[in-house]
C-alpha positions, 0 to 999 in steps of 0.5 A, a space after each residue: 500500500 505504501 508503495 502505491 501511495 509513494 508511486 502515485 505521489 512521485 507520478 503526480 509530482 513529476 507530472 506537475 513539474 513537467 506541466 509547470 516547466 512546459 508552461 514556463 517554456 511556452 510563456 517565454 517563447 509566446 508572450 501575451 500580445 498585450 505585453 509586446 512593444 508596438 513594434 513587436 505587435 506590428 511584426 506579429 500582426 503582419 507575419 500572421 496575416 502573411 501566413 493567413 494569406 498563404 493559406 487562403 491562396 492554397 485553399 483557392 480563396 486568395 487570387 491576387 494579381 501581384 506578388 507579394 499579394 495585396 493585404 487590402 482584400 484580406 483585411 476587410 469586406 470590399 467589392 474585390 472580395 465580394 464582401 468576404 474578408 480573407 479572400 481576394 478575387 482581383 484576378 477575376 476583375 482583371 479578367 473581366 477588364 475591370 479595376 482590381 483593388 487599389 493596392 493591386 492596381 498600383 502594383 500592376 500599373 507600375 510594374 516594369 515587368 509587364 509593359 502590357 499591364 501599363 497599357 491595360 484599360 484600367 491603367 489608361 482610364 485613370 491616367 486620362 482622368 488624372 490629366 483632366 483633373 490636373 488641367 482644370 
């Protein structure tokens, strides 16, 4: 009987110690978000969002037209994600000859790798509108 009690005591003591050690290791490497500096918070958020976008791309829910992908579509409901935050369908808009989100538009229209994209209708339309605004 004493051996059983002693065995249970040792078992629970070791189990408790391992859980405590595990918690302290976890807490050290994963501090609470509220305890982070503003710079660390920003870094954490942007890294987590980048991972979430990559996962959404793998699922087929993020069809961005620029690299790295836009973040505007991920962050909130827009017409470019059909009001579904976490998704992007800018390539669908481009395929239909419509403007993608402002972030994608800036990336596509300023791209030096794709001269064709600079002459796409949505890039030219805005250049025309800009020149009309500047002349008035």
